[in-house]
mmCIF file of the N, C-alpha and C atoms, coordinates in Angstrom:
data_MODEL
# 
_entry.id   MODEL 
# 
loop_
_atom_site.group_PDB 
_atom_site.id 
_atom_site.type_symbol 
_atom_site.label_atom_id 
_atom_site.label_alt_id 
_atom_site.label_comp_id 
_atom_site.label_asym_id 
_atom_site.label_entity_id 
_atom_site.label_seq_id 
_atom_site.pdbx_PDB_ins_code 
_atom_site.Cartn_x 
_atom_site.Cartn_y 
_atom_site.Cartn_z 
_atom_site.occupancy 
_atom_site.B_iso_or_equiv 
_atom_site.pdbx_formal_charge 
_atom_site.auth_seq_id 
_atom_site.auth_comp_id 
_atom_site.auth_asym_id 
_atom_site.auth_atom_id 
_atom_site.pdbx_PDB_model_num 
ATOM 1   N N  . MET A 1 1  ? -4.974 11.739 -3.034 1.00 0.00 ? 1  MET A N  1 
ATOM 2   C CA . MET A 1 1  ? -4.476 10.476 -3.542 1.00 0.00 ? 1  MET A CA 1 
ATOM 3   C C  . MET A 1 1  ? -5.214 10.184 -4.870 1.00 0.00 ? 1  MET A C  1 
ATOM 4   N N  . GLU A 1 2  ? -6.460 10.518 -4.952 1.00 0.00 ? 2  GLU A N  1 
ATOM 5   C CA . GLU A 1 2  ? -7.249 10.294 -6.185 1.00 0.00 ? 2  GLU A CA 1 
ATOM 6   C C  . GLU A 1 2  ? -6.622 11.056 -7.357 1.00 0.00 ? 2  GLU A C  1 
ATOM 7   N N  . ALA A 1 3  ? -6.163 12.257 -7.163 1.00 0.00 ? 3  ALA A N  1 
ATOM 8   C CA . ALA A 1 3  ? -5.621 13.076 -8.248 1.00 0.00 ? 3  ALA A CA 1 
ATOM 9   C C  . ALA A 1 3  ? -4.309 12.469 -8.805 1.00 0.00 ? 3  ALA A C  1 
ATOM 10  N N  . THR A 1 4  ? -3.621 11.665 -7.965 1.00 0.00 ? 4  THR A N  1 
ATOM 11  C CA . THR A 1 4  ? -2.404 11.029 -8.462 1.00 0.00 ? 4  THR A CA 1 
ATOM 12  C C  . THR A 1 4  ? -2.608 9.588  -8.945 1.00 0.00 ? 4  THR A C  1 
ATOM 13  N N  . GLY A 1 5  ? -3.849 9.110  -8.844 1.00 0.00 ? 5  GLY A N  1 
ATOM 14  C CA . GLY A 1 5  ? -4.087 7.734  -9.237 1.00 0.00 ? 5  GLY A CA 1 
ATOM 15  C C  . GLY A 1 5  ? -3.764 6.755  -8.188 1.00 0.00 ? 5  GLY A C  1 
ATOM 16  N N  . THR A 1 6  ? -3.626 7.162  -6.937 1.00 0.00 ? 6  THR A N  1 
ATOM 17  C CA . THR A 1 6  ? -3.276 6.296  -5.805 1.00 0.00 ? 6  THR A CA 1 
ATOM 18  C C  . THR A 1 6  ? -4.587 5.808  -5.138 1.00 0.00 ? 6  THR A C  1 
ATOM 19  N N  . TYR A 1 7  ? -4.839 4.541  -5.276 1.00 0.00 ? 7  TYR A N  1 
ATOM 20  C CA . TYR A 1 7  ? -6.071 4.005  -4.715 1.00 0.00 ? 7  TYR A CA 1 
ATOM 21  C C  . TYR A 1 7  ? -5.826 2.909  -3.654 1.00 0.00 ? 7  TYR A C  1 
ATOM 22  N N  . ARG A 1 8  ? -4.584 2.501  -3.476 1.00 0.00 ? 8  ARG A N  1 
ATOM 23  C CA . ARG A 1 8  ? -4.236 1.531  -2.470 1.00 0.00 ? 8  ARG A CA 1 
ATOM 24  C C  . ARG A 1 8  ? -3.826 2.225  -1.205 1.00 0.00 ? 8  ARG A C  1 
ATOM 25  N N  . VAL A 1 9  ? -4.751 2.593  -0.336 1.00 0.00 ? 9  VAL A N  1 
ATOM 26  C CA . VAL A 1 9  ? -4.383 3.313  0.887  1.00 0.00 ? 9  VAL A CA 1 
ATOM 27  C C  . VAL A 1 9  ? -3.538 2.474  1.801  1.00 0.00 ? 9  VAL A C  1 
ATOM 28  N N  . ASP A 1 10 ? -3.510 1.162  1.600  1.00 0.00 ? 10 ASP A N  1 
ATOM 29  C CA . ASP A 1 10 ? -2.666 0.323  2.450  1.00 0.00 ? 10 ASP A CA 1 
ATOM 30  C C  . ASP A 1 10 ? -1.184 0.471  2.036  1.00 0.00 ? 10 ASP A C  1 
ATOM 31  N N  . GLU A 1 11 ? -0.936 1.263  0.987  1.00 0.00 ? 11 GLU A N  1 
ATOM 32  C CA . GLU A 1 11 ? 0.493  1.495  0.596  1.00 0.00 ? 11 GLU A CA 1 
ATOM 33  C C  . GLU A 1 11 ? 0.876  2.998  0.776  1.00 0.00 ? 11 GLU A C  1 
ATOM 34  N N  . VAL A 1 12 ? 0.074  3.705  1.497  1.00 0.00 ? 12 VAL A N  1 
ATOM 35  C CA . VAL A 1 12 ? 0.294  5.172  1.678  1.00 0.00 ? 12 VAL A CA 1 
ATOM 36  C C  . VAL A 1 12 ? 0.712  5.513  3.066  1.00 0.00 ? 12 VAL A C  1 
ATOM 37  N N  . ALA A 1 13 ? 1.637  6.436  3.152  1.00 0.00 ? 13 ALA A N  1 
ATOM 38  C CA . ALA A 1 13 ? 2.097  6.995  4.417  1.00 0.00 ? 13 ALA A CA 1 
ATOM 39  C C  . ALA A 1 13 ? 1.735  8.505  4.462  1.00 0.00 ? 13 ALA A C  1 
ATOM 40  N N  . ASN A 1 14 ? 1.166  8.934  5.543  1.00 0.00 ? 14 ASN A N  1 
ATOM 41  C CA . ASN A 1 14 ? 0.908  10.362 5.797  1.00 0.00 ? 14 ASN A CA 1 
ATOM 42  C C  . ASN A 1 14 ? 1.817  10.812 6.885  1.00 0.00 ? 14 ASN A C  1 
ATOM 43  N N  . VAL A 1 15 ? 2.557  11.885 6.662  1.00 0.00 ? 15 VAL A N  1 
ATOM 44  C CA . VAL A 1 15 ? 3.469  12.428 7.659  1.00 0.00 ? 15 VAL A CA 1 
ATOM 45  C C  . VAL A 1 15 ? 3.085  13.883 7.904  1.00 0.00 ? 15 VAL A C  1 
ATOM 46  N N  . GLY A 1 16 ? 2.874  14.189 9.223  1.00 0.00 ? 16 GLY A N  1 
ATOM 47  C CA . GLY A 1 16 ? 2.488  15.596 9.569  1.00 0.00 ? 16 GLY A CA 1 
ATOM 48  C C  . GLY A 1 16 ? 2.907  16.019 10.886 1.00 0.00 ? 16 GLY A C  1 
ATOM 49  N N  . ASP A 1 17 ? 2.796  17.301 11.157 1.00 0.00 ? 17 ASP A N  1 
ATOM 50  C CA . ASP A 1 17 ? 3.225  17.837 12.411 1.00 0.00 ? 17 ASP A CA 1 
ATOM 51  C C  . ASP A 1 17 ? 2.080  18.590 13.153 1.00 0.00 ? 17 ASP A C  1 
ATOM 52  N N  . THR A 1 18 ? 0.870  18.395 12.703 1.00 0.00 ? 18 THR A N  1 
ATOM 53  C CA . THR A 1 18 ? -0.300 18.976 13.344 1.00 0.00 ? 18 THR A CA 1 
ATOM 54  C C  . THR A 1 18 ? -1.433 17.972 13.546 1.00 0.00 ? 18 THR A C  1 
ATOM 55  N N  . VAL A 1 19 ? -2.312 18.276 14.440 1.00 0.00 ? 19 VAL A N  1 
ATOM 56  C CA . VAL A 1 19 ? -3.466 17.412 14.667 1.00 0.00 ? 19 VAL A CA 1 
ATOM 57  C C  . VAL A 1 19 ? -4.278 17.259 13.390 1.00 0.00 ? 19 VAL A C  1 
ATOM 58  N N  . SER A 1 20 ? -4.474 18.372 12.682 1.00 0.00 ? 20 SER A N  1 
ATOM 59  C CA . SER A 1 20 ? -5.285 18.274 11.430 1.00 0.00 ? 20 SER A CA 1 
ATOM 60  C C  . SER A 1 20 ? -4.612 17.403 10.376 1.00 0.00 ? 20 SER A C  1 
ATOM 61  N N  . ASP A 1 21 ? -3.260 17.422 10.326 1.00 0.00 ? 21 ASP A N  1 
ATOM 62  C CA . ASP A 1 21 ? -2.524 16.520 9.396  1.00 0.00 ? 21 ASP A CA 1 
ATOM 63  C C  . ASP A 1 21 ? -2.837 15.052 9.737  1.00 0.00 ? 21 ASP A C  1 
ATOM 64  N N  . LEU A 1 22 ? -2.811 14.741 11.036 1.00 0.00 ? 22 LEU A N  1 
ATOM 65  C CA . LEU A 1 22 ? -3.074 13.361 11.434 1.00 0.00 ? 22 LEU A CA 1 
ATOM 66  C C  . LEU A 1 22 ? -4.505 12.954 11.274 1.00 0.00 ? 22 LEU A C  1 
ATOM 67  N N  . CYS A 1 23 ? -5.438 13.904 11.480 1.00 0.00 ? 23 CYS A N  1 
ATOM 68  C CA . CYS A 1 23 ? -6.851 13.632 11.249 1.00 0.00 ? 23 CYS A CA 1 
ATOM 69  C C  . CYS A 1 23 ? -7.128 13.371 9.745  1.00 0.00 ? 23 CYS A C  1 
ATOM 70  N N  . ALA A 1 24 ? -6.455 14.100 8.947  1.00 0.00 ? 24 ALA A N  1 
ATOM 71  C CA . ALA A 1 24 ? -6.597 13.859 7.460  1.00 0.00 ? 24 ALA A CA 1 
ATOM 72  C C  . ALA A 1 24 ? -6.110 12.486 7.070  1.00 0.00 ? 24 ALA A C  1 
ATOM 73  N N  . GLY A 1 25 ? -4.954 12.061 7.580  1.00 0.00 ? 25 GLY A N  1 
ATOM 74  C CA . GLY A 1 25 ? -4.496 10.723 7.293  1.00 0.00 ? 25 GLY A CA 1 
ATOM 75  C C  . GLY A 1 25 ? -5.394 9.658  7.803  1.00 0.00 ? 25 GLY A C  1 
ATOM 76  N N  . ASP A 1 26 ? -5.991 9.905  8.988  1.00 0.00 ? 26 ASP A N  1 
ATOM 77  C CA . ASP A 1 26 ? -6.963 8.934  9.591  1.00 0.00 ? 26 ASP A CA 1 
ATOM 78  C C  . ASP A 1 26 ? -8.237 8.876  8.712  1.00 0.00 ? 26 ASP A C  1 
ATOM 79  N N  . ASN A 1 27 ? -8.697 10.009 8.253  1.00 0.00 ? 27 ASN A N  1 
ATOM 80  C CA . ASN A 1 27 ? -9.896 10.064 7.415  1.00 0.00 ? 27 ASN A CA 1 
ATOM 81  C C  . ASN A 1 27 ? -9.655 9.345  6.047  1.00 0.00 ? 27 ASN A C  1 
ATOM 82  N N  . ALA A 1 28 ? -8.388 9.376  5.593  1.00 0.00 ? 28 ALA A N  1 
ATOM 83  C CA . ALA A 1 28 ? -8.090 8.696  4.368  1.00 0.00 ? 28 ALA A CA 1 
ATOM 84  C C  . ALA A 1 28 ? -7.766 7.184  4.554  1.00 0.00 ? 28 ALA A C  1 
ATOM 85  N N  . SER A 1 29 ? -7.715 6.808  5.810  1.00 0.00 ? 29 SER A N  1 
ATOM 86  C CA . SER A 1 29 ? -7.428 5.361  6.170  1.00 0.00 ? 29 SER A CA 1 
ATOM 87  C C  . SER A 1 29 ? -6.075 4.861  5.647  1.00 0.00 ? 29 SER A C  1 
ATOM 88  N N  . VAL A 1 30 ? -5.063 5.743  5.696  1.00 0.00 ? 30 VAL A N  1 
ATOM 89  C CA . VAL A 1 30 ? -3.737 5.347  5.241  1.00 0.00 ? 30 VAL A CA 1 
ATOM 90  C C  . VAL A 1 30 ? -3.151 4.294  6.158  1.00 0.00 ? 30 VAL A C  1 
ATOM 91  N N  . ARG A 1 31 ? -2.178 3.540  5.634  1.00 0.00 ? 31 ARG A N  1 
ATOM 92  C CA . ARG A 1 31 ? -1.509 2.540  6.486  1.00 0.00 ? 31 ARG A CA 1 
ATOM 93  C C  . ARG A 1 31 ? -0.663 3.085  7.558  1.00 0.00 ? 31 ARG A C  1 
ATOM 94  N N  . PHE A 1 32 ? 0.132  4.129  7.253  1.00 0.00 ? 32 PHE A N  1 
ATOM 95  C CA . PHE A 1 32 ? 0.974  4.760  8.192  1.00 0.00 ? 32 PHE A CA 1 
ATOM 96  C C  . PHE A 1 32 ? 0.537  6.212  8.359  1.00 0.00 ? 32 PHE A C  1 
ATOM 97  N N  . ASN A 1 33 ? 0.185  6.574  9.561  1.00 0.00 ? 33 ASN A N  1 
ATOM 98  C CA . ASN A 1 33 ? -0.248 7.948  9.856  1.00 0.00 ? 33 ASN A CA 1 
ATOM 99  C C  . ASN A 1 33 ? 0.765  8.451  10.945 1.00 0.00 ? 33 ASN A C  1 
ATOM 100 N N  . ILE A 1 34 ? 1.753  9.171  10.509 1.00 0.00 ? 34 ILE A N  1 
ATOM 101 C CA . ILE A 1 34 ? 2.969  9.458  11.348 1.00 0.00 ? 34 ILE A CA 1 
ATOM 102 C C  . ILE A 1 34 ? 2.976  10.917 11.770 1.00 0.00 ? 34 ILE A C  1 
ATOM 103 N N  . GLY A 1 35 ? 3.027  11.121 13.052 1.00 0.00 ? 35 GLY A N  1 
ATOM 104 C CA . GLY A 1 35 ? 3.192  12.459 13.594 1.00 0.00 ? 35 GLY A CA 1 
ATOM 105 C C  . GLY A 1 35 ? 4.699  12.744 13.851 1.00 0.00 ? 35 GLY A C  1 
ATOM 106 N N  . VAL A 1 36 ? 5.101  13.942 13.536 1.00 0.00 ? 36 VAL A N  1 
ATOM 107 C CA . VAL A 1 36 ? 6.435  14.402 13.789 1.00 0.00 ? 36 VAL A CA 1 
ATOM 108 C C  . VAL A 1 36 ? 6.471  15.478 14.801 1.00 0.00 ? 36 VAL A C  1 
ATOM 109 N N  . LEU A 1 37 ? 7.244  15.251 15.835 1.00 0.00 ? 37 LEU A N  1 
ATOM 110 C CA . LEU A 1 37 ? 7.229  16.190 17.002 1.00 0.00 ? 37 LEU A CA 1 
ATOM 111 C C  . LEU A 1 37 ? 8.103  17.384 16.878 1.00 0.00 ? 37 LEU A C  1 
ATOM 112 N N  . SER A 1 38 ? 8.826  17.526 15.745 1.00 0.00 ? 38 SER A N  1 
ATOM 113 C CA . SER A 1 38 ? 9.712  18.686 15.577 1.00 0.00 ? 38 SER A CA 1 
ATOM 114 C C  . SER A 1 38 ? 9.051  19.844 14.876 1.00 0.00 ? 38 SER A C  1 
ATOM 115 N N  . GLY A 1 39 ? 7.738  19.770 14.713 1.00 0.00 ? 39 GLY A N  1 
ATOM 116 C CA . GLY A 1 39 ? 7.013  20.782 13.995 1.00 0.00 ? 39 GLY A CA 1 
ATOM 117 C C  . GLY A 1 39 ? 6.112  21.689 14.860 1.00 0.00 ? 39 GLY A C  1 
ATOM 118 N N  . ALA A 1 40 ? 4.937  21.919 14.347 1.00 0.00 ? 40 ALA A N  1 
ATOM 119 C CA . ALA A 1 40 ? 4.012  22.885 14.888 1.00 0.00 ? 40 ALA A CA 1 
ATOM 120 C C  . ALA A 1 40 ? 3.439  22.454 16.235 1.00 0.00 ? 40 ALA A C  1 
ATOM 121 N N  . HIS A 1 41 ? 3.004  21.215 16.396 1.00 0.00 ? 41 HIS A N  1 
ATOM 122 C CA . HIS A 1 41 ? 2.360  20.830 17.604 1.00 0.00 ? 41 HIS A CA 1 
ATOM 123 C C  . HIS A 1 41 ? 3.246  19.935 18.476 1.00 0.00 ? 41 HIS A C  1 
ATOM 124 N N  . ASP A 1 42 ? 3.021  19.988 19.786 1.00 0.00 ? 42 ASP A N  1 
ATOM 125 C CA . ASP A 1 42 ? 3.892  19.254 20.707 1.00 0.00 ? 42 ASP A CA 1 
ATOM 126 C C  . ASP A 1 42 ? 3.338  17.834 20.892 1.00 0.00 ? 42 ASP A C  1 
ATOM 127 N N  . GLN A 1 43 ? 4.095  17.081 21.701 1.00 0.00 ? 43 GLN A N  1 
ATOM 128 C CA . GLN A 1 43 ? 3.708  15.667 21.922 1.00 0.00 ? 43 GLN A CA 1 
ATOM 129 C C  . GLN A 1 43 ? 2.363  15.504 22.544 1.00 0.00 ? 43 GLN A C  1 
ATOM 130 N N  . ALA A 1 44 ? 2.042  16.340 23.540 1.00 0.00 ? 44 ALA A N  1 
ATOM 131 C CA . ALA A 1 44 ? 0.765  16.224 24.227 1.00 0.00 ? 44 ALA A CA 1 
ATOM 132 C C  . ALA A 1 44 ? -0.398 16.350 23.236 1.00 0.00 ? 44 ALA A C  1 
ATOM 133 N N  . ARG A 1 45 ? -0.280 17.242 22.329 1.00 0.00 ? 45 ARG A N  1 
ATOM 134 C CA . ARG A 1 45 ? -1.378 17.449 21.330 1.00 0.00 ? 45 ARG A CA 1 
ATOM 135 C C  . ARG A 1 45 ? -1.391 16.322 20.347 1.00 0.00 ? 45 ARG A C  1 
ATOM 136 N N  . LEU A 1 46 ? -0.262 15.875 19.843 1.00 0.00 ? 46 LEU A N  1 
ATOM 137 C CA . LEU A 1 46 ? -0.296 14.823 18.844 1.00 0.00 ? 46 LEU A CA 1 
ATOM 138 C C  . LEU A 1 46 ? -0.636 13.453 19.433 1.00 0.00 ? 46 LEU A C  1 
ATOM 139 N N  . LEU A 1 47 ? -0.377 13.246 20.713 1.00 0.00 ? 47 LEU A N  1 
ATOM 140 C CA . LEU A 1 47 ? -0.769 11.993 21.354 1.00 0.00 ? 47 LEU A CA 1 
ATOM 141 C C  . LEU A 1 47 ? -2.307 11.813 21.300 1.00 0.00 ? 47 LEU A C  1 
ATOM 142 N N  . LYS A 1 48 ? -3.008 12.896 21.317 1.00 0.00 ? 48 LYS A N  1 
ATOM 143 C CA . LYS A 1 48 ? -4.469 12.868 21.350 1.00 0.00 ? 48 LYS A CA 1 
ATOM 144 C C  . LYS A 1 48 ? -5.087 12.633 19.950 1.00 0.00 ? 48 LYS A C  1 
ATOM 145 N N  . ALA A 1 49 ? -4.240 12.850 18.930 1.00 0.00 ? 49 ALA A N  1 
ATOM 146 C CA . ALA A 1 49 ? -4.703 12.690 17.538 1.00 0.00 ? 49 ALA A CA 1 
ATOM 147 C C  . ALA A 1 49 ? -4.545 11.216 17.065 1.00 0.00 ? 49 ALA A C  1 
ATOM 148 N N  . PRO A 1 50 ? -5.299 10.784 16.091 1.00 0.00 ? 50 PRO A N  1 
ATOM 149 C CA . PRO A 1 50 ? -5.134 9.405  15.553 1.00 0.00 ? 50 PRO A CA 1 
ATOM 150 C C  . PRO A 1 50 ? -3.753 9.359  14.880 1.00 0.00 ? 50 PRO A C  1 
ATOM 151 N N  . HIS A 1 51 ? -3.004 8.325  15.203 1.00 0.00 ? 51 HIS A N  1 
ATOM 152 C CA . HIS A 1 51 ? -1.697 8.118  14.643 1.00 0.00 ? 51 HIS A CA 1 
ATOM 153 C C  . HIS A 1 51 ? -1.278 6.698  14.817 1.00 0.00 ? 51 HIS A C  1 
ATOM 154 N N  . THR A 1 52 ? -0.352 6.313  13.876 1.00 0.00 ? 52 THR A N  1 
ATOM 155 C CA . THR A 1 52 ? 0.237  4.952  14.010 1.00 0.00 ? 52 THR A CA 1 
ATOM 156 C C  . THR A 1 52 ? 1.632  5.033  14.615 1.00 0.00 ? 52 THR A C  1 
ATOM 157 N N  . HIS A 1 53 ? 2.290  6.125  14.410 1.00 0.00 ? 53 HIS A N  1 
ATOM 158 C CA . HIS A 1 53 ? 3.652  6.386  14.953 1.00 0.00 ? 53 HIS A CA 1 
ATOM 159 C C  . HIS A 1 53 ? 3.780  7.851  15.306 1.00 0.00 ? 53 HIS A C  1 
ATOM 160 N N  . LEU A 1 54 ? 4.619  8.083  16.330 1.00 0.00 ? 54 LEU A N  1 
ATOM 161 C CA . LEU A 1 54 ? 5.083  9.434  16.618 1.00 0.00 ? 54 LEU A CA 1 
ATOM 162 C C  . LEU A 1 54 ? 6.604  9.452  16.614 1.00 0.00 ? 54 LEU A C  1 
ATOM 163 N N  . LEU A 1 55 ? 7.187  10.335 15.831 1.00 0.00 ? 55 LEU A N  1 
ATOM 164 C CA . LEU A 1 55 ? 8.635  10.398 15.697 1.00 0.00 ? 55 LEU A CA 1 
ATOM 165 C C  . LEU A 1 55 ? 9.107  11.755 16.248 1.00 0.00 ? 55 LEU A C  1 
ATOM 166 N N  . ALA A 1 56 ? 10.310 11.744 16.859 1.00 0.00 ? 56 ALA A N  1 
ATOM 167 C CA . ALA A 1 56 ? 10.887 12.968 17.367 1.00 0.00 ? 56 ALA A CA 1 
ATOM 168 C C  . ALA A 1 56 ? 11.179 13.949 16.240 1.00 0.00 ? 56 ALA A C  1 
ATOM 169 N N  . ASP A 1 57 ? 11.608 13.392 15.113 1.00 0.00 ? 57 ASP A N  1 
ATOM 170 C CA . ASP A 1 57 ? 12.030 14.237 14.002 1.00 0.00 ? 57 ASP A CA 1 
ATOM 171 C C  . ASP A 1 57 ? 11.800 13.478 12.674 1.00 0.00 ? 57 ASP A C  1 
ATOM 172 N N  . VAL A 1 58 ? 11.559 14.239 11.635 1.00 0.00 ? 58 VAL A N  1 
ATOM 173 C CA . VAL A 1 58 ? 11.324 13.605 10.298 1.00 0.00 ? 58 VAL A CA 1 
ATOM 174 C C  . VAL A 1 58 ? 12.531 12.732 9.878  1.00 0.00 ? 58 VAL A C  1 
ATOM 175 N N  . ALA A 1 59 ? 13.691 13.067 10.362 1.00 0.00 ? 59 ALA A N  1 
ATOM 176 C CA . ALA A 1 59 ? 14.930 12.264 10.063 1.00 0.00 ? 59 ALA A CA 1 
ATOM 177 C C  . ALA A 1 59 ? 14.803 10.796 10.513 1.00 0.00 ? 59 ALA A C  1 
ATOM 178 N N  . GLU A 1 60 ? 13.974 10.557 11.476 1.00 0.00 ? 60 GLU A N  1 
ATOM 179 C CA . GLU A 1 60 ? 13.698 9.148  11.962 1.00 0.00 ? 60 GLU A CA 1 
ATOM 180 C C  . GLU A 1 60 ? 12.931 8.304  10.965 1.00 0.00 ? 60 GLU A C  1 
ATOM 181 N N  . LEU A 1 61 ? 12.403 8.905  9.959  1.00 0.00 ? 61 LEU A N  1 
ATOM 182 C CA . LEU A 1 61 ? 11.674 8.099  8.926  1.00 0.00 ? 61 LEU A CA 1 
ATOM 183 C C  . LEU A 1 61 ? 12.503 7.034  8.302  1.00 0.00 ? 61 LEU A C  1 
ATOM 184 N N  . ARG A 1 62 ? 13.718 7.405  7.978  1.00 0.00 ? 62 ARG A N  1 
ATOM 185 C CA . ARG A 1 62 ? 14.643 6.442  7.343  1.00 0.00 ? 62 ARG A CA 1 
ATOM 186 C C  . ARG A 1 62 ? 14.781 5.138  8.156  1.00 0.00 ? 62 ARG A C  1 
ATOM 187 N N  . GLN A 1 63 ? 15.015 5.310  9.455  1.00 0.00 ? 63 GLN A N  1 
ATOM 188 C CA . GLN A 1 63 ? 15.165 4.128  10.344 1.00 0.00 ? 63 GLN A CA 1 
ATOM 189 C C  . GLN A 1 63 ? 13.813 3.390  10.426 1.00 0.00 ? 63 GLN A C  1 
ATOM 190 N N  . MET A 1 64 ? 12.732 4.120  10.487 1.00 0.00 ? 64 MET A N  1 
ATOM 191 C CA . MET A 1 64 ? 11.425 3.474  10.511 1.00 0.00 ? 64 MET A CA 1 
ATOM 192 C C  . MET A 1 64 ? 11.178 2.594  9.343  1.00 0.00 ? 64 MET A C  1 
ATOM 193 N N  . TRP A 1 65 ? 11.463 3.101  8.162  1.00 0.00 ? 65 TRP A N  1 
ATOM 194 C CA . TRP A 1 65 ? 11.299 2.298  6.931  1.00 0.00 ? 65 TRP A CA 1 
ATOM 195 C C  . TRP A 1 65 ? 12.177 1.085  6.939  1.00 0.00 ? 65 TRP A C  1 
ATOM 196 N N  . SER A 1 66 ? 13.372 1.226  7.408  1.00 0.00 ? 66 SER A N  1 
ATOM 197 C CA . SER A 1 66 ? 14.324 0.110  7.524  1.00 0.00 ? 66 SER A CA 1 
ATOM 198 C C  . SER A 1 66 ? 13.782 -0.930 8.444  1.00 0.00 ? 66 SER A C  1 
ATOM 199 N N  . ASP A 1 67 ? 13.179 -0.552 9.558  1.00 0.00 ? 67 ASP A N  1 
ATOM 200 C CA . ASP A 1 67 ? 12.594 -1.477 10.527 1.00 0.00 ? 67 ASP A CA 1 
ATOM 201 C C  . ASP A 1 67 ? 11.414 -2.205 9.991  1.00 0.00 ? 67 ASP A C  1 
ATOM 202 N N  . CYS A 1 68 ? 10.702 -1.610 8.991  1.00 0.00 ? 68 CYS A N  1 
ATOM 203 C CA . CYS A 1 68 ? 9.461  -2.167 8.444  1.00 0.00 ? 68 CYS A CA 1 
ATOM 204 C C  . CYS A 1 68 ? 9.723  -3.206 7.332  1.00 0.00 ? 68 CYS A C  1 
ATOM 205 N N  . GLU A 1 69 ? 10.976 -3.194 6.892  1.00 0.00 ? 69 GLU A N  1 
ATOM 206 C CA . GLU A 1 69 ? 11.236 -4.175 5.758  1.00 0.00 ? 69 GLU A CA 1 
ATOM 207 C C  . GLU A 1 69 ? 11.358 -5.585 6.250  1.00 0.00 ? 69 GLU A C  1 
# 
């Protein structure tokens, strides 16, 4: 985030499909730390990782953003 000049972590979303992706988002204190179940790790593993949302597929992001408005 620093390399792109992004300093407002409350405006950042992290989306990942592994535990390490979600741990990175948690370490950065992003507002949305979203796990996607259609990737590398299954629901059981991602449920144990820090997250704000778990989505079945990345395609669900569009609906999630609509719901947040």
